[in-house]
Biopython code that builds the backbone (N, CA, C, O; Angstrom):
import numpy as np
from Bio.PDB.StructureBuilder import StructureBuilder

atoms = [
    (1, "MET", "N", (-77.390, -110.347, 93.800)),
    (1, "MET", "CA", (-76.025, -110.741, 93.478)),
    (1, "MET", "C", (-75.383, -109.629, 92.795)),
    (1, "MET", "O", (-76.045, -108.919, 92.038)),
    (2, "ALA", "N", (-74.023, -109.401, 93.025)),
    (2, "ALA", "CA", (-73.199, -108.472, 92.273)),
    (2, "ALA", "C", (-71.828, -109.157, 91.994)),
    (2, "ALA", "O", (-71.240, -109.773, 92.883)),
    (3, "ALA", "N", (-71.402, -109.046, 90.895)),
    (3, "ALA", "CA", (-70.091, -109.514, 90.394)),
    (3, "ALA", "C", (-69.048, -108.514, 90.905)),
    (3, "ALA", "O", (-69.004, -107.376, 90.438)),
    (4, "VAL", "N", (-68.183, -108.945, 91.891)),
    (4, "VAL", "CA", (-67.207, -108.012, 92.316)),
    (4, "VAL", "C", (-65.877, -108.193, 91.827)),
    (4, "VAL", "O", (-65.006, -107.355, 92.061)),
    (5, "GLU", "N", (-65.646, -109.288, 91.127)),
    (5, "GLU", "CA", (-64.355, -109.498, 90.490)),
    (5, "GLU", "C", (-64.542, -110.402, 89.344)),
    (5, "GLU", "O", (-65.258, -111.396, 89.463)),
    (6, "GLN", "N", (-63.895, -110.094, 88.152)),
    (6, "GLN", "CA", (-64.011, -110.858, 87.088)),
    (6, "GLN", "C", (-62.657, -110.925, 86.197)),
    (6, "GLN", "O", (-62.076, -109.900, 85.840)),
    (7, "THR", "N", (-62.241, -112.144, 85.893)),
    (7, "THR", "CA", (-61.064, -112.261, 85.040)),
    (7, "THR", "C", (-61.460, -113.012, 83.835)),
    (7, "THR", "O", (-62.152, -114.027, 83.905)),
    (8, "ILE", "N", (-61.011, -112.503, 82.702)),
    (8, "ILE", "CA", (-61.308, -113.073, 81.352)),
    (8, "ILE", "C", (-60.046, -113.342, 80.724)),
    (8, "ILE", "O", (-59.156, -112.492, 80.712)),
    (9, "GLN", "N", (-59.905, -114.583, 80.151)),
    (9, "GLN", "CA", (-58.682, -114.884, 79.332)),
    (9, "GLN", "C", (-59.202, -115.375, 77.970)),
    (9, "GLN", "O", (-60.017, -116.293, 77.879)),
    (10, "TYR", "N", (-58.713, -114.744, 76.964)),
    (10, "TYR", "CA", (-59.031, -115.095, 75.581)),
    (10, "TYR", "C", (-57.858, -116.015, 75.051)),
    (10, "TYR", "O", (-56.717, -115.568, 74.928)),
    (11, "LYS", "N", (-58.187, -117.311, 74.745)),
    (11, "LYS", "CA", (-57.121, -118.241, 74.396)),
    (11, "LYS", "C", (-57.004, -118.412, 72.814)),
    (11, "LYS", "O", (-55.917, -118.627, 72.279)),
    (12, "ARG", "N", (-58.107, -118.309, 72.156)),
    (12, "ARG", "CA", (-58.016, -118.453, 70.659)),
    (12, "ARG", "C", (-59.124, -117.715, 69.970)),
    (12, "ARG", "O", (-60.159, -117.469, 70.589)),
    (13, "GLU", "N", (-58.975, -117.372, 68.801)),
    (13, "GLU", "CA", (-59.895, -116.595, 67.991)),
    (13, "GLU", "C", (-61.139, -117.606, 67.577)),
    (13, "GLU", "O", (-60.894, -118.774, 67.273)),
    (14, "LEU", "N", (-62.382, -117.128, 67.582)),
    (14, "LEU", "CA", (-63.386, -117.820, 66.936)),
    (14, "LEU", "C", (-63.912, -117.098, 65.739)),
    (14, "LEU", "O", (-63.869, -115.871, 65.656)),
    (15, "MET", "N", (-64.433, -117.910, 64.769)),
    (15, "MET", "CA", (-64.887, -117.376, 63.575)),
    (15, "MET", "C", (-66.360, -117.519, 63.443)),
    (15, "MET", "O", (-66.923, -118.446, 64.025)),
    (16, "ALA", "N", (-67.054, -116.636, 62.689)),
    (16, "ALA", "CA", (-68.477, -116.750, 62.498)),
    (16, "ALA", "C", (-68.774, -118.169, 61.884)),
    (16, "ALA", "O", (-68.210, -118.637, 60.894)),
    (17, "GLY", "N", (-69.764, -118.780, 62.644)),
    (17, "GLY", "CA", (-70.220, -120.156, 62.234)),
    (17, "GLY", "C", (-69.577, -121.192, 63.098)),
    (17, "GLY", "O", (-70.024, -122.338, 63.031)),
    (18, "ASP", "N", (-68.528, -120.914, 63.946)),
    (18, "ASP", "CA", (-67.914, -121.930, 64.815)),
    (18, "ASP", "C", (-68.926, -122.328, 65.811)),
    (18, "ASP", "O", (-69.619, -121.493, 66.393)),
    (19, "LEU", "N", (-69.018, -123.617, 66.014)),
    (19, "LEU", "CA", (-69.936, -124.134, 67.094)),
    (19, "LEU", "C", (-69.128, -124.175, 68.422)),
    (19, "LEU", "O", (-68.007, -124.671, 68.530)),
    (20, "ILE", "N", (-69.858, -123.577, 69.441)),
    (20, "ILE", "CA", (-69.248, -123.581, 70.792)),
    (20, "ILE", "C", (-70.097, -124.178, 71.809)),
    (20, "ILE", "O", (-71.272, -124.444, 71.555)),
    (21, "THR", "N", (-69.583, -124.403, 72.931)),
    (21, "THR", "CA", (-70.272, -124.885, 74.116)),
    (21, "THR", "C", (-69.664, -124.113, 75.253)),
    (21, "THR", "O", (-68.506, -123.696, 75.224)),
    (22, "ILE", "N", (-70.555, -123.929, 76.329)),
    (22, "ILE", "CA", (-70.112, -123.208, 77.503)),
    (22, "ILE", "C", (-70.205, -124.368, 78.636)),
    (22, "ILE", "O", (-71.222, -125.044, 78.792)),
    (23, "HIS", "N", (-69.139, -124.503, 79.333)),
    (23, "HIS", "CA", (-69.025, -125.395, 80.464)),
    (23, "HIS", "C", (-68.817, -124.447, 81.850)),
    (23, "HIS", "O", (-67.910, -123.624, 81.981)),
    (24, "SER", "N", (-69.747, -124.715, 82.746)),
    (24, "SER", "CA", (-69.660, -123.856, 83.936)),
    (24, "SER", "C", (-69.497, -124.675, 85.162)),
    (24, "SER", "O", (-70.077, -125.759, 85.224)),
    (25, "SER", "N", (-68.732, -124.238, 86.182)),
    (25, "SER", "CA", (-68.623, -124.962, 87.395)),
    (25, "SER", "C", (-68.322, -124.018, 88.507)),
    (25, "SER", "O", (-67.769, -122.938, 88.299)),
    (26, "VAL", "N", (-68.711, -124.453, 89.764)),
    (26, "VAL", "CA", (-68.552, -123.696, 90.921)),
    (26, "VAL", "C", (-67.159, -124.055, 91.493)),
    (26, "VAL", "O", (-66.878, -125.220, 91.777)),
    (27, "LEU", "N", (-66.288, -123.022, 91.656)),
    (27, "LEU", "CA", (-65.047, -123.232, 92.185)),
    (27, "LEU", "C", (-64.967, -123.211, 93.809)),
    (27, "LEU", "O", (-64.181, -123.924, 94.433)),
    (28, "GLU", "N", (-65.904, -122.280, 94.432)),
    (28, "GLU", "CA", (-65.893, -122.060, 95.805)),
    (28, "GLU", "C", (-67.116, -121.461, 96.162)),
    (28, "GLU", "O", (-67.621, -120.559, 95.493)),
    (29, "LEU", "N", (-67.642, -121.951, 97.248)),
    (29, "LEU", "CA", (-68.938, -121.498, 97.853)),
    (29, "LEU", "C", (-68.682, -121.141, 99.262)),
    (29, "LEU", "O", (-68.271, -121.983, 100.061)),
    (30, "LYS", "N", (-68.937, -119.790, 99.620)),
    (30, "LYS", "CA", (-68.888, -119.317, 100.884)),
    (30, "LYS", "C", (-70.191, -118.896, 101.381)),
    (30, "LYS", "O", (-71.190, -118.965, 100.665)),
    (31, "GLU", "N", (-70.223, -118.451, 102.613)),
    (31, "GLU", "CA", (-71.594, -118.042, 103.264)),
    (31, "GLU", "C", (-72.274, -116.958, 102.442)),
    (31, "GLU", "O", (-73.484, -117.013, 102.224)),
    (32, "LYS", "N", (-71.475, -115.928, 101.964)),
    (32, "LYS", "CA", (-71.994, -114.814, 101.321)),
    (32, "LYS", "C", (-71.593, -114.643, 99.869)),
    (32, "LYS", "O", (-71.992, -113.688, 99.202)),
    (33, "SER", "N", (-70.802, -115.579, 99.400)),
    (33, "SER", "CA", (-70.293, -115.442, 97.998)),
    (33, "SER", "C", (-70.105, -116.758, 97.298)),
    (33, "SER", "O", (-70.162, -117.848, 97.867)),
    (34, "ILE", "N", (-69.870, -116.568, 95.989)),
    (34, "ILE", "CA", (-69.671, -117.812, 95.160)),
    (34, "ILE", "C", (-68.636, -117.350, 94.104)),
    (34, "ILE", "O", (-68.626, -116.246, 93.558)),
    (35, "ARG", "N", (-67.751, -118.387, 93.899)),
    (35, "ARG", "CA", (-66.756, -118.104, 92.776)),
    (35, "ARG", "C", (-66.918, -119.240, 91.834)),
    (35, "ARG", "O", (-66.878, -120.413, 92.203)),
    (36, "PHE", "N", (-67.111, -118.839, 90.546)),
    (36, "PHE", "CA", (-67.277, -119.771, 89.528)),
    (36, "PHE", "C", (-66.588, -119.597, 88.234)),
    (36, "PHE", "O", (-66.114, -118.493, 87.967)),
    (37, "LEU", "N", (-66.484, -120.613, 87.378)),
    (37, "LEU", "CA", (-65.753, -120.548, 86.154)),
    (37, "LEU", "C", (-66.620, -120.867, 85.068)),
    (37, "LEU", "O", (-67.463, -121.757, 85.180)),
    (38, "HIS", "N", (-66.458, -120.139, 83.927)),
    (38, "HIS", "CA", (-67.150, -120.524, 82.604)),
    (38, "HIS", "C", (-66.045, -120.738, 81.637)),
    (38, "HIS", "O", (-65.128, -119.918, 81.589)),
    (39, "GLU", "N", (-66.062, -121.763, 80.876)),
    (39, "GLU", "CA", (-65.183, -122.062, 79.741)),
    (39, "GLU", "C", (-66.017, -122.068, 78.511)),
    (39, "GLU", "O", (-67.065, -122.708, 78.421)),
    (40, "MET", "N", (-65.488, -121.294, 77.523)),
    (40, "MET", "CA", (-66.096, -121.328, 76.149)),
    (40, "MET", "C", (-65.201, -122.226, 75.308)),
    (40, "MET", "O", (-64.014, -121.955, 75.123)),
    (41, "ARG", "N", (-65.817, -123.337, 74.786)),
    (41, "ARG", "CA", (-65.034, -124.306, 74.073)),
    (41, "ARG", "C", (-65.542, -124.336, 72.659)),
    (41, "ARG", "O", (-66.754, -124.320, 72.444)),
    (42, "LYS", "N", (-64.594, -124.381, 71.615)),
    (42, "LYS", "CA", (-64.859, -124.496, 70.259)),
    (42, "LYS", "C", (-65.021, -126.063, 70.110)),
    (42, "LYS", "O", (-64.150, -126.809, 70.556)),
    (43, "GLN", "N", (-66.087, -126.524, 69.511)),
    (43, "GLN", "CA", (-66.458, -127.990, 69.384)),
    (43, "GLN", "C", (-65.495, -128.789, 68.499)),
    (43, "GLN", "O", (-65.196, -129.935, 68.836)),
    (44, "ASP", "N", (-64.991, -128.235, 67.373)),
    (44, "ASP", "CA", (-64.319, -129.026, 66.411)),
    (44, "ASP", "C", (-63.019, -128.229, 65.950)),
    (44, "ASP", "O", (-63.156, -127.309, 65.143)),
    (45, "PRO", "N", (-61.800, -128.549, 66.428)),
    (45, "PRO", "CA", (-61.456, -129.407, 67.423)),
    (45, "PRO", "C", (-61.855, -128.880, 68.869)),
    (45, "PRO", "O", (-62.014, -127.678, 69.083)),
    (46, "ASP", "N", (-62.002, -129.817, 69.811)),
    (46, "ASP", "CA", (-62.353, -129.354, 71.198)),
    (46, "ASP", "C", (-61.196, -128.592, 71.747)),
    (46, "ASP", "O", (-60.202, -129.197, 72.149)),
    (47, "GLU", "N", (-61.278, -127.282, 71.783)),
    (47, "GLU", "CA", (-60.243, -126.393, 72.309)),
    (47, "GLU", "C", (-60.964, -125.187, 73.156)),
    (47, "GLU", "O", (-62.026, -124.657, 72.829)),
    (48, "ILE", "N", (-60.248, -124.889, 74.207)),
    (48, "ILE", "CA", (-60.796, -123.816, 74.960)),
    (48, "ILE", "C", (-60.527, -122.370, 74.220)),
    (48, "ILE", "O", (-59.401, -122.011, 73.878)),
    (49, "ALA", "N", (-61.609, -121.663, 74.039)),
    (49, "ALA", "CA", (-61.463, -120.428, 73.323)),
    (49, "ALA", "C", (-61.317, -119.258, 74.296)),
    (49, "ALA", "O", (-60.622, -118.281, 74.016)),
    (50, "ALA", "N", (-61.976, -119.374, 75.429)),
    (50, "ALA", "CA", (-61.964, -118.314, 76.475)),
    (50, "ALA", "C", (-62.450, -118.873, 77.828)),
    (50, "ALA", "O", (-63.301, -119.761, 77.889)),
    (51, "THR", "N", (-61.896, -118.337, 78.865)),
    (51, "THR", "CA", (-62.426, -118.583, 80.244)),
    (51, "THR", "C", (-62.671, -117.253, 80.994)),
    (51, "THR", "O", (-62.011, -116.230, 80.813)),
    (52, "THR", "N", (-63.672, -117.387, 81.835)),
    (52, "THR", "CA", (-63.879, -116.300, 82.841)),
    (52, "THR", "C", (-64.159, -116.857, 84.171)),
    (52, "THR", "O", (-64.958, -117.774, 84.360)),
    (53, "THR", "N", (-63.458, -116.257, 85.110)),
    (53, "THR", "CA", (-63.662, -116.533, 86.556)),
    (53, "THR", "C", (-64.314, -115.425, 87.181)),
    (53, "THR", "O", (-63.860, -114.292, 87.016)),
    (54, "LEU", "N", (-65.430, -115.648, 87.948)),
    (54, "LEU", "CA", (-66.177, -114.636, 88.566)),
    (54, "LEU", "C", (-66.374, -114.772, 90.050)),
    (54, "LEU", "O", (-66.574, -115.895, 90.512)),
    (55, "MET", "N", (-66.334, -113.699, 90.850)),
    (55, "MET", "CA", (-66.670, -113.720, 92.240)),
    (55, "MET", "C", (-67.893, -112.939, 92.393)),
    (55, "MET", "O", (-67.864, -111.745, 92.094)),
    (56, "ALA", "N", (-68.984, -113.489, 92.835)),
    (56, "ALA", "CA", (-70.193, -112.827, 93.177)),
    (56, "ALA", "C", (-70.534, -112.808, 94.542)),
    (56, "ALA", "O", (-70.285, -113.785, 95.248)),
    (57, "VAL", "N", (-71.109, -111.737, 95.016)),
    (57, "VAL", "CA", (-71.562, -111.495, 96.401)),
    (57, "VAL", "C", (-73.080, -111.398, 96.425)),
    (57, "VAL", "O", (-73.689, -110.776, 95.554)),
    (58, "HIS", "N", (-73.704, -112.041, 97.465)),
    (58, "HIS", "CA", (-75.095, -111.859, 97.649)),
    (58, "HIS", "C", (-75.408, -110.633, 98.553)),
    (58, "HIS", "O", (-74.893, -110.519, 99.665)),
    (59, "LEU", "N", (-76.235, -109.759, 98.057)),
    (59, "LEU", "CA", (-76.541, -108.421, 98.688)),
    (59, "LEU", "C", (-77.833, -108.237, 99.274)),
    (59, "LEU", "O", (-78.827, -108.649, 98.675)),
    (60, "ASP", "N", (-77.920, -107.703, 100.298)),
    (60, "ASP", "CA", (-79.246, -107.214, 100.893)),
    (60, "ASP", "C", (-79.457, -105.751, 100.406)),
    (60, "ASP", "O", (-78.797, -104.835, 100.898)),
    (61, "THR", "N", (-80.316, -105.556, 99.504)),
    (61, "THR", "CA", (-80.509, -104.151, 98.858)),
    (61, "THR", "C", (-80.916, -103.130, 99.890)),
    (61, "THR", "O", (-80.521, -101.964, 99.863)),
    (62, "ALA", "N", (-81.755, -103.644, 100.833)),
    (62, "ALA", "CA", (-82.228, -102.669, 101.953)),
    (62, "ALA", "C", (-81.222, -102.031, 102.759)),
    (62, "ALA", "O", (-81.290, -100.829, 103.017)),
    (63, "VAL", "N", (-80.249, -102.805, 103.192)),
    (63, "VAL", "CA", (-79.111, -102.276, 103.978)),
    (63, "VAL", "C", (-77.903, -101.974, 103.203)),
    (63, "VAL", "O", (-76.997, -101.294, 103.685)),
    (64, "ARG", "N", (-77.861, -102.474, 101.976)),
    (64, "ARG", "CA", (-76.709, -102.279, 101.090)),
    (64, "ARG", "C", (-75.409, -102.900, 101.641)),
    (64, "ARG", "O", (-74.374, -102.241, 101.728)),
    (65, "ARG", "N", (-75.500, -104.182, 102.006)),
    (65, "ARG", "CA", (-74.359, -104.980, 102.594)),
    (65, "ARG", "C", (-74.446, -106.428, 102.030)),
    (65, "ARG", "O", (-75.488, -106.903, 101.579)),
    (66, "ALA", "N", (-73.312, -107.058, 102.093)),
    (66, "ALA", "CA", (-73.306, -108.419, 101.822)),
    (66, "ALA", "C", (-74.007, -109.258, 102.854)),
    (66, "ALA", "O", (-73.898, -108.948, 104.041)),
    (67, "CYS", "N", (-74.750, -110.348, 102.468)),
    (67, "CYS", "CA", (-75.515, -111.117, 103.448)),
    (67, "CYS", "C", (-75.416, -112.566, 102.960)),
    (67, "CYS", "O", (-74.961, -112.860, 101.855)),
    (68, "ALA", "N", (-75.875, -113.460, 103.860)),
    (68, "ALA", "CA", (-75.765, -114.874, 103.616)),
    (68, "ALA", "C", (-76.735, -115.327, 102.486)),
    (68, "ALA", "O", (-77.893, -114.913, 102.443)),
    (69, "LEU", "N", (-76.230, -116.176, 101.591)),
    (69, "LEU", "CA", (-77.094, -116.768, 100.534)),
    (69, "LEU", "C", (-78.329, -117.469, 101.187)),
    (69, "LEU", "O", (-78.208, -118.116, 102.227)),
    (70, "PRO", "N", (-79.464, -117.324, 100.569)),
    (70, "PRO", "CA", (-80.665, -118.149, 101.123)),
    (70, "PRO", "C", (-80.210, -119.554, 101.264)),
    (70, "PRO", "O", (-79.353, -120.029, 100.519)),
    (71, "ALA", "N", (-80.781, -120.221, 102.220)),
    (71, "ALA", "CA", (-80.475, -121.578, 102.470)),
    (71, "ALA", "C", (-80.768, -122.505, 101.299)),
    (71, "ALA", "O", (-80.006, -123.424, 101.001)),
    (72, "ILE", "N", (-81.793, -122.261, 100.702)),
    (72, "ILE", "CA", (-82.239, -123.091, 99.497)),
    (72, "ILE", "C", (-81.336, -122.898, 98.236)),
    (72, "ILE", "O", (-81.186, -123.792, 97.403)),
    (73, "VAL", "N", (-80.763, -121.709, 98.157)),
    (73, "VAL", "CA", (-79.834, -121.491, 97.031)),
    (73, "VAL", "C", (-78.464, -122.278, 97.365)),
    (73, "VAL", "O", (-77.884, -122.996, 96.550)),
    (74, "ASP", "N", (-78.037, -122.036, 98.683)),
    (74, "ASP", "CA", (-76.903, -122.753, 99.062)),
    (74, "ASP", "C", (-76.932, -124.238, 98.888)),
    (74, "ASP", "O", (-75.975, -124.848, 98.414)),
    (75, "ALA", "N", (-78.048, -124.816, 99.279)),
    (75, "ALA", "CA", (-78.210, -126.277, 99.216)),
    (75, "ALA", "C", (-78.320, -126.720, 97.796)),
    (75, "ALA", "O", (-77.943, -127.856, 97.507)),
    (76, "ARG", "N", (-78.846, -125.852, 96.803)),
    (76, "ARG", "CA", (-78.991, -126.296, 95.436)),
    (76, "ARG", "C", (-77.596, -126.212, 94.782)),
    (76, "ARG", "O", (-77.229, -127.047, 93.956)),
    (77, "ILE", "N", (-76.828, -125.171, 95.181)),
    (77, "ILE", "CA", (-75.464, -125.075, 94.554)),
    (77, "ILE", "C", (-74.652, -126.361, 94.949)),
    (77, "ILE", "O", (-74.059, -127.046, 94.116)),
    (78, "ARG", "N", (-74.678, -126.619, 96.267)),
    (78, "ARG", "CA", (-73.906, -127.784, 96.777)),
    (78, "ARG", "C", (-74.328, -129.124, 96.079)),
    (78, "ARG", "O", (-73.554, -130.032, 95.778)),
    (79, "GLU", "N", (-75.694, -129.099, 95.871)),
    (79, "GLU", "CA", (-76.175, -130.419, 95.181)),
    (79, "GLU", "C", (-75.675, -130.482, 93.760)),
    (79, "GLU", "O", (-75.203, -131.529, 93.318)),
    (80, "LEU", "N", (-75.767, -129.400, 93.044)),
    (80, "LEU", "CA", (-75.244, -129.324, 91.652)),
    (80, "LEU", "C", (-73.696, -129.570, 91.609)),
    (80, "LEU", "O", (-73.212, -130.262, 90.714)),
    (81, "SER", "N", (-72.977, -129.033, 92.519)),
    (81, "SER", "CA", (-71.555, -129.204, 92.526)),
    (81, "SER", "C", (-71.146, -130.569, 92.801)),
    (81, "SER", "O", (-70.085, -130.984, 92.334)),
    (82, "ALA", "N", (-71.924, -131.337, 93.548)),
    (82, "ALA", "CA", (-71.587, -132.695, 93.869)),
    (82, "ALA", "C", (-71.768, -133.650, 92.752)),
    (82, "ALA", "O", (-71.131, -134.702, 92.716)),
    (83, "SER", "N", (-72.662, -133.294, 91.793)),
    (83, "SER", "CA", (-73.007, -134.253, 90.718)),
    (83, "SER", "C", (-72.069, -134.019, 89.548)),
    (83, "SER", "O", (-72.169, -134.706, 88.531)),
]
sb = StructureBuilder()
sb.init_structure("model")
sb.init_model(0)
sb.init_chain("A")
sb.init_seg("    ")
for serial, (resi, resn, name, xyz) in enumerate(atoms, 1):
    if name == "N":
        sb.init_residue(resn, " ", resi, " ")
    sb.init_atom(name, np.array(xyz, "f"), 0.0, 1.0, " ", f" {name:<3s}", serial, name[0])
structure = sb.get_structure()
């Protein structure tokens, strides 16, 4: 996999000692790529501190081209996204 696009938005400053959680979700799954979102949230109060959206492409390193995700990976992503 290679990240081919990434967008980061900083929403608020965090301070040393702040408790945070990271929430991740799949936004789009295609044959050769996946687009997903990570949210960094400050726990108290519950506020979004930053987000990043990434587009990753599955690569065949032998031929140096994008290729289909392995079937087991595709199935697992779909399973996790449904829950």
